ZADO-564809 format. One record per atom (N, C-alpha, C): x, y, z. Coordinates in steps of 0.05 Angstrom, whole numbers, padded with zeros to 5 digits, always signed. Example, Ala and Ser with C-alpha at 12.3 -4.5 7.8 and 13.67 -1.06 7.14 Angstrom:
REM residues 2
+00264-00114+00156 +00246-00090+00156 +00264-00066+00156 +00257-00045+00142 +00273-00021+00143 +00258+00001+00157 
REM end
This chain:
REM residues 258
+00016-00022+00003 +00002-00001+00003 +00021+00031+00001 +00010+00041-00015 +00024+00071-00015 +00007+00091-00009 +00020+00118-00005 +00002+00140-00001 -00009+00135+00030 -00021+00152+00036 -00033+00155+00066 -00064+00147+00066 -00061+00122+00069 -00087+00102+00065 -00108+00108+00090 -00098+00117+00111 -00110+00124+00135 -00118+00152+00139 -00111+00170+00115 -00116+00197+00123 -00140+00205+00137 -00145+00223+00153 -00163+00235+00168 -00177+00215+00182 -00168+00192+00188 -00178+00170+00212 -00164+00171+00232 -00179+00168+00258 -00173+00168+00283 -00173+00137+00291 -00148+00124+00300 -00148+00096+00310 -00142+00097+00339 -00155+00083+00352 -00151+00076+00384 -00139+00049+00385 -00115+00047+00399 -00101+00021+00402 -00097+00016+00431 -00103-00008+00438 -00099-00018+00464 -00076-00034+00464 -00058-00029+00484 -00033-00047+00484 -00016-00038+00465 -00017-00009+00461 -00002+00008+00437 +00024+00017+00448 +00036+00006+00470 +00056+00015+00482 +00082-00002+00471 +00076-00022+00463 +00100-00040+00460 +00088-00064+00442 +00109-00080+00432 +00106-00102+00417 +00089-00096+00386 +00068-00110+00380 +00054-00106+00360 +00037-00081+00359 +00027-00072+00383 +00013-00046+00385 +00031-00027+00380 +00048-00024+00389 +00074-00003+00388 +00076+00002+00349 +00084-00025+00342 +00092-00026+00311 +00059-00014+00297 +00040-00019+00306 +00022-00016+00288 +00007+00014+00295 +00016+00024+00317 +00010+00053+00324 +00030+00073+00303 +00053+00061+00305 +00074+00074+00285 +00066+00077+00252 +00056+00053+00243 +00047+00047+00220 +00026+00067+00210 +00002+00062+00224 -00020+00074+00227 -00019+00104+00226 +00000+00119+00241 +00008+00146+00243 +00020+00154+00212 +00040+00131+00204 +00059+00145+00180 +00035+00146+00152 +00015+00130+00161 -00005+00125+00143 -00033+00150+00140 -00026+00162+00162 -00040+00190+00163 -00065+00193+00185 -00063+00169+00203 -00085+00166+00225 -00071+00183+00250 -00091+00195+00262 -00089+00209+00288 -00089+00184+00307 -00074+00178+00328 -00069+00155+00339 -00076+00160+00371 -00089+00140+00381 -00096+00142+00414 -00086+00117+00419 -00066+00117+00437 -00054+00092+00454 -00062+00089+00487 -00076+00065+00485 -00087+00058+00511 -00069+00040+00526 -00059+00040+00545 -00036+00026+00555 -00030+00032+00585 -00024+00007+00607 -00020+00014+00630 +00015+00021+00635 +00022+00019+00615 +00055+00028+00612 +00057+00055+00610 +00058+00072+00625 +00053+00103+00622 +00083+00108+00608 +00104+00100+00616 +00129+00110+00607 +00134+00099+00577 +00130+00077+00571 +00131+00064+00544 +00104+00076+00527 +00087+00081+00536 +00065+00092+00520 +00067+00121+00515 +00078+00139+00534 +00083+00166+00524 +00106+00165+00509 +00126+00148+00510 +00147+00149+00486 +00140+00147+00462 +00122+00127+00453 +00114+00121+00431 +00093+00139+00423 +00076+00158+00438 +00061+00183+00428 +00082+00200+00416 +00099+00208+00437 +00124+00227+00434 +00137+00220+00403 +00143+00199+00400 +00158+00187+00374 +00142+00194+00349 +00116+00188+00356 +00097+00195+00329 +00088+00231+00329 +00089+00242+00347 +00088+00274+00345 +00115+00284+00335 +00137+00272+00340 +00166+00286+00330 +00165+00278+00300 +00152+00259+00291 +00152+00257+00259 +00127+00271+00252 +00119+00296+00263 +00099+00308+00256 +00063+00296+00249 +00063+00278+00267 +00034+00263+00262 +00022+00272+00289 +00000+00258+00291 -00017+00265+00316 -00021+00244+00329 -00020+00243+00359 -00019+00218+00376 -00027+00232+00402 -00038+00212+00421 -00046+00221+00448 -00039+00190+00463 -00034+00194+00486 -00026+00171+00505 -00047+00169+00530 -00062+00152+00541 -00079+00154+00556 -00070+00129+00576 -00064+00132+00602 -00059+00106+00621 -00086+00093+00624 -00089+00067+00615 -00114+00057+00611 -00115+00028+00623 -00131+00018+00643 -00137-00011+00648 -00155-00022+00632 -00155-00033+00611 -00172-00039+00595 -00199-00060+00604 -00187-00073+00628 -00210-00090+00641 -00228-00074+00663 -00233-00047+00662 -00237-00032+00678 -00263-00011+00663 -00285-00013+00663 -00306-00003+00652 -00301+00031+00647 -00291+00043+00676 -00288+00069+00677 -00267+00084+00656 -00240+00065+00659 -00223+00073+00643 -00227+00070+00618 -00244+00047+00605 -00251+00050+00576 -00264+00073+00567 -00282+00078+00584 -00302+00106+00580 -00284+00129+00574 -00259+00129+00595 -00246+00156+00599 -00229+00158+00575 -00221+00133+00564 -00200+00136+00540 -00214+00142+00511 -00244+00133+00510 -00261+00141+00489 -00265+00166+00493 -00277+00178+00511 -00280+00207+00516 -00259+00225+00504 -00235+00218+00516 -00212+00236+00513 -00209+00237+00484 -00211+00211+00466 -00207+00210+00438 -00223+00229+00425 -00250+00226+00432 -00268+00241+00423 -00265+00273+00427 -00254+00281+00448 -00249+00311+00457 -00228+00321+00443 -00207+00304+00439 -00185+00310+00423 -00185+00308+00391 -00197+00286+00385 -00195+00279+00353 -00227+00281+00336 -00245+00289+00354 -00271+00294+00350 -00283+00266+00329 -00271+00243+00333 -00286+00218+00315 -00267+00195+00329 -00277+00178+00317 -00265+00145+00324 -00270+00127+00303 -00255+00121+00282 -00257+00106+00261 -00247+00078+00263 -00230+00074+00274 -00214+00042+00279 -00207+00042+00309 -00209+00018+00316 -00211+00005+00344 -00195-00019+00341 -00171-00018+00350 -00154-00045+00352 -00149-00054+00380 -00164-00076+00384 -00165-00088+00409 -00143-00110+00412 -00119-00096+00419 -00091-00107+00413 -00086-00119+00439 -00089-00110+00463 -00077-00117+00486 -00084-00146+00490 -00060-00160+00502 -00068-00184+00510 -00044-00197+00532 -00049-00220+00544 -00024-00233+00566 -00031-00262+00557 -00008-00272+00567 -00009-00305+00567 +00002-00316+00596 -00008-00337+00597 -00004-00356+00626 +00002-00382+00616 +00026-00389+00619 +00035-00422+00607 +00029-00439+00629 +00004-00447+00623 -00004-00464+00647 -00027-00483+00637 -00032-00514+00641 -00049-00528+00643 -00071-00523+00661 -00095-00532+00653 -00122-00526+00676 -00112-00533+00700 -00095-00559+00705 -00088-00568+00736 -00067-00547+00744 -00052-00530+00730 -00033-00516+00738 -00042-00493+00742 -00064-00479+00729 -00076-00456+00728 -00085-00451+00760 -00078-00425+00771 -00096-00409+00791 -00121-00398+00782 -00144-00395+00792 -00167-00385+00789 -00161-00354+00781 -00139-00340+00796 -00139-00313+00786 -00121-00313+00762 -00105-00323+00755 -00092-00324+00728 -00115-00332+00703 -00131-00351+00715 -00157-00355+00692 -00170-00324+00689 -00179-00317+00711 -00197-00294+00711 -00181-00265+00699 -00153-00267+00702 -00137-00241+00691 -00137-00248+00663 -00129-00271+00652 -00123-00274+00625 -00150-00271+00609 -00176-00278+00618 -00199-00279+00606 -00208-00247+00610 -00204-00234+00632 -00209-00206+00629 -00195-00185+00610 -00167-00189+00606 -00151-00175+00595 -00156-00180+00561 -00156-00208+00552 -00161-00216+00527 -00188-00218+00511 -00212-00216+00531 -00233-00225+00517 -00258-00196+00531 -00254-00197+00560 -00275-00180+00571 -00265-00149+00561 -00239-00142+00558 -00232-00117+00547 -00247-00110+00519 -00252-00129+00501 -00256-00128+00475 -00284-00117+00479 -00298-00135+00497 -00328-00123+00501 -00339-00099+00512 -00314-00088+00533 -00318-00066+00545 -00313-00039+00522 -00290-00047+00512 -00283-00025+00488 -00304-00021+00468 -00310-00043+00455 -00329-00044+00431 -00359-00036+00437 -00364-00041+00461 -00398-00026+00470 -00395+00002+00469 -00373+00015+00476 -00367+00040+00474 -00366+00055+00450 -00349+00040+00433 -00344+00052+00406 -00362+00044+00384 -00380+00026+00387 -00397+00017+00364 -00418+00035+00358 -00432+00048+00376 -00448+00074+00374 -00438+00093+00360 -00409+00100+00370 -00400+00119+00354 -00395+00118+00320 -00384+00092+00315 -00378+00084+00288 -00405+00085+00277 -00426+00073+00286 -00456+00072+00272 -00462+00099+00267 -00459+00119+00284 -00471+00144+00277 -00453+00161+00258 -00428+00152+00253 -00411+00161+00233 -00413+00148+00206 -00429+00123+00213 -00435+00110+00179 -00417+00091+00176 -00398+00080+00198 -00389+00061+00197 -00358+00056+00209 -00343+00039+00205 -00316+00034+00218 -00308+00010+00218 -00281+00010+00229 -00267-00019+00228 -00256-00027+00260 -00264-00049+00273 -00255-00055+00291 -00239-00087+00287 -00212-00081+00297 -00196-00111+00293 -00193-00118+00323 -00196-00141+00327 -00188-00157+00352 -00166-00176+00346 -00150-00177+00364 -00122-00196+00368 -00135-00223+00383 -00127-00241+00359 -00132-00268+00371 -00103-00282+00374 -00102-00306+00360 -00076-00319+00360 -00080-00340+00343 -00059-00354+00334 -00062-00383+00313 -00075-00406+00338 -00070-00397+00362 -00079-00419+00385 -00107-00408+00391 -00121-00393+00379 -00142-00387+00378 -00158-00407+00359 -00148-00418+00340 -00158-00440+00317 -00144-00464+00325 -00127-00469+00338 -00115-00494+00347 -00101-00493+00375 -00106-00519+00390 -00097-00515+00412 -00067-00520+00414 -00054-00510+00441 -00031-00509+00442 -00021-00524+00474 +00002-00533+00479 +00012-00543+00508 +00011-00523+00527 +00004-00527+00552 +00001-00511+00576 -00002-00483+00568 -00026-00479+00557 -00034-00454+00546 -00067-00450+00551 -00080-00466+00572 -00106-00471+00568 -00121-00444+00571 -00115-00426+00585 -00126-00404+00589 -00128-00383+00563 -00105-00384+00556 -00104-00374+00529 -00110-00377+00509 -00112-00404+00506 -00124-00418+00481 -00157-00412+00484 -00162-00410+00506 -00195-00412+00510 -00199-00380+00503 -00184-00364+00513 -00190-00335+00507 -00190-00326+00480 -00171-00342+00462 -00165-00328+00436 -00189-00341+00422 -00198-00365+00429 -00220-00382+00417 -00246-00365+00415 -00247-00355+00443 -00270-00335+00447 -00270-00312+00428 -00243-00299+00426 -00243-00273+00410 -00250-00285+00381 -00245-00304+00370 -00250-00310+00341 -00283-00313+00336 -00296-00320+00357 -00327-00327+00355 -00340-00300+00363 -00325-00284+00380 -00341-00254+00389 -00336-00238+00367 -00310-00238+00348 -00309-00226+00323 -00328-00235+00305 -00338-00256+00300 -00355-00265+00281 -00388-00257+00286 -00394-00263+00315 -00417-00249+00327 -00422-00223+00322 -00401-00206+00329 -00399-00176+00325 -00403-00169+00299 -00391-00178+00278 -00394-00180+00249 -00419-00185+00237 -00436-00203+00247 -00461-00209+00240 -00478-00187+00254 -00477-00180+00280 -00494-00158+00290 -00488-00129+00274 -00462-00121+00271 -00462-00093+00263 -00450-00090+00235 -00454-00110+00219 -00445-00106+00188 -00474-00089+00178 -00497-00090+00187 -00516-00069+00176 -00510-00040+00180 -00494-00035+00196 -00488-00008+00204 -00458+00001+00187 -00455-00018+00171 -00424-00016+00156 -00401-00016+00175 -00402-00028+00199 -00380-00034+00216 -00366-00054+00212 -00342-00063+00205 -00327-00085+00197 -00311-00097+00219 -00316-00121+00228 -00299-00133+00255 -00288-00159+00241 -00262-00154+00243 -00240-00174+00239 -00222-00185+00263 -00208-00209+00255 -00188-00206+00278 -00165-00219+00267 -00144-00219+00282 -00116-00226+00269 -00107-00246+00289 -00098-00270+00274 -00088-00292+00288 -00058-00300+00285 -00042-00284+00296 -00007-00288+00288 -00003-00307+00299 +00020-00316+00287 +00037-00339+00297 +00056-00328+00315 +00076-00342+00330 +00094-00329+00348 +00111-00306+00335 +00115-00284+00349 +00121-00260+00341 +00140-00252+00360 +00165-00236+00350 +00186-00227+00367 +00179-00207+00383 +00166-00210+00409 +00160-00189+00425 +00165-00195+00450 +00161-00176+00470 +00167-00179+00503 +00148-00201+00510 +00129-00206+00500 +00112-00226+00511 +00121-00255+00500 +00131-00261+00480 +00142-00283+00470 +00165-00296+00486 +00179-00268+00494 +00208-00278+00513 +00193-00282+00542 +00173-00266+00554 +00164-00274+00575 +00151-00305+00576 +00141-00314+00553 +00138-00339+00554 +00158-00361+00563 +00172-00355+00550 +00196-00375+00550 +00213-00372+00580 +00206-00348+00596 +00212-00347+00626 +00195-00359+00638 +00166-00360+00631 +00150-00379+00649 +00153-00408+00643 +00161-00414+00626 +00164-00443+00622 +00200-00449+00626 +00214-00435+00640 +00234-00434+00652 +00254-00447+00630 +00251-00436+00603 +00271-00443+00577 +00288-00414+00574 +00311-00417+00561 +00326-00400+00550 +00308-00384+00527 +00316-00360+00527 +00301-00342+00503 +00308-00352+00478 +00329-00357+00472 +00342-00361+00448 +00334-00390+00438 +00332-00411+00459 +00325-00440+00453 +00293-00441+00446 +00277-00420+00465 +00250-00418+00459 +00242-00405+00432 +00258-00382+00416 +00251-00372+00396 +00259-00389+00373 +00280-00404+00378 +00293-00427+00357 +00264-00446+00347 +00254-00455+00376 +00238-00478+00376 +00210-00462+00360 +00203-00439+00368 +00180-00424+00355 +00186-00417+00326 +00208-00418+00315 +00215-00415+00287 +00206-00439+00272 +00201-00459+00281 +00194-00482+00268 +00168-00480+00255 +00174-00472+00230 +00147-00470+00214 +00156-00461+00182 +00141-00467+00166 +00150-00464+00138 +00165-00446+00132 +00159-00418+00140 +00177-00397+00133 +00204-00394+00146 +00206-00417+00170 +00232-00417+00183 +00237-00394+00205 +00221-00384+00212 +00228-00356+00232 +00203-00347+00240 +00213-00334+00264 +00183-00320+00278 +00176-00295+00268 +00159-00287+00274 +00146-00260+00259 +00160-00234+00273 +00152-00216+00257 +00164-00182+00267 +00142-00170+00276 +00138-00156+00298 +00116-00142+00298 +00106-00120+00279 +00122-00109+00261 +00113-00097+00238 +00099-00111+00214 +00105-00139+00214 +00089-00155+00195 +00062-00159+00206 +00060-00161+00226 +00031-00165+00241 +00017-00137+00240 +00031-00116+00240 +00019-00088+00240 +00011-00079+00207 +00024-00094+00188 +00015-00092+00159 -00009-00108+00154 -00021-00128+00170 -00043-00144+00169 -00065-00125+00181 -00061-00110+00203 -00077-00095+00221 -00084-00070+00200 -00067-00063+00188 -00065-00033+00164 -00088-00048+00144 -00087-00067+00137 -00100-00080+00117 -00130-00078+00121 -00135-00093+00148 -00162-00091+00159 -00174-00070+00165 -00159-00047+00172 -00161-00016+00180 -00171+00003+00156 -00159-00008+00132 -00161+00009+00111 -00182-00001+00092 -00194+00020+00068 -00213+00014+00049 -00199-00010+00035 -00177-00022+00035 -00166-00046+00018 -00182-00067+00026 -00195-00069+00051 -00207-00095+00059 -00243-00082+00063 -00251-00066+00044 -00276-00058+00046 -00300-00078+00043 -00292-00104+00044 -00316-00123+00035 -00304-00148+00054 -00290-00140+00070 -00278-00165+00095 -00290-00156+00117 -00306-00176+00128 -00314-00175+00156 -00320-00202+00167 -00317-00212+00191 -00321-00232+00211 -00296-00254+00200 -00277-00243+00193 -00254-00262+00187 -00233-00266+00205 -00222-00287+00210 -00196-00292+00222 -00177-00288+00207 -00159-00272+00207 -00134-00269+00187 -00117-00286+00202 -00100-00306+00191 -00077-00324+00202 -00054-00311+00188 -00038-00297+00208 -00005-00291+00196 +00013-00301+00214 +00025-00325+00209 +00039-00343+00224 +00058-00353+00204 +00068-00347+00188 +00090-00361+00175 +00084-00387+00165 +00062-00398+00161 +00049-00425+00152 +00049-00442+00180 +00049-00435+00205 +00048-00450+00227 +00030-00463+00226 +00002-00456+00215 -00020-00473+00221 -00028-00492+00191 -00010-00487+00173 -00012-00497+00144 -00015-00527+00149 -00005-00541+00163 -00007-00569+00171 -00024-00577+00187 -00042-00563+00193 -00063-00567+00209 -00083-00573+00198 -00107-00589+00210 -00131-00599+00194 -00151-00574+00189 
REM end
């Protein structure tokens, strides 16, 4: 894609302070969008906003706990107050706990489901009426390859990401008549802080874990900017007839699955 394909658009990105969220915020800004970053990490979130502003684009950071309805309402209100609109919502934030059902604590189960699924509900119910009134919009939800196929010692994560896929489809059905497209991305292992955190949770070295994660047809893990390009496609008019889909971006990791 060339030119400013998101010119005049306003995009709110949860978990925009690092990893895929950061890469997407920078890409969307380069493509002409005004960016709102919602994240708990104040230092990193402000740094991303400042980087965007230094490049001559518009950005706002708001410290946000996306599992809290008050915080979600606040960041949406701040978005409208500053930018007078909201056209793209990227429900990107996510966490993982590497554990089987027998190993999981109830607190970890609840936290994973709250961050990965409840946050999408809380943010979307605020943004959908805004988009409907404006004549449409694009909501992008972050799922995972493990939202389509199970993985070892990741019970809560797989459950949450599977829920995101079906929540995405249900929202697409409900809100298509309002010209609101709802899609999700299912990345494979991507070189982010979260992937390195997984290695730590499993007691493995980061290098060995990344090497194992690279065992897929393309022979490597993904880069955050590659997942950001998929988000750009779903946010832009290039995907104007795409809704309710789970876009797999995983270097072929699921290609051999049924």
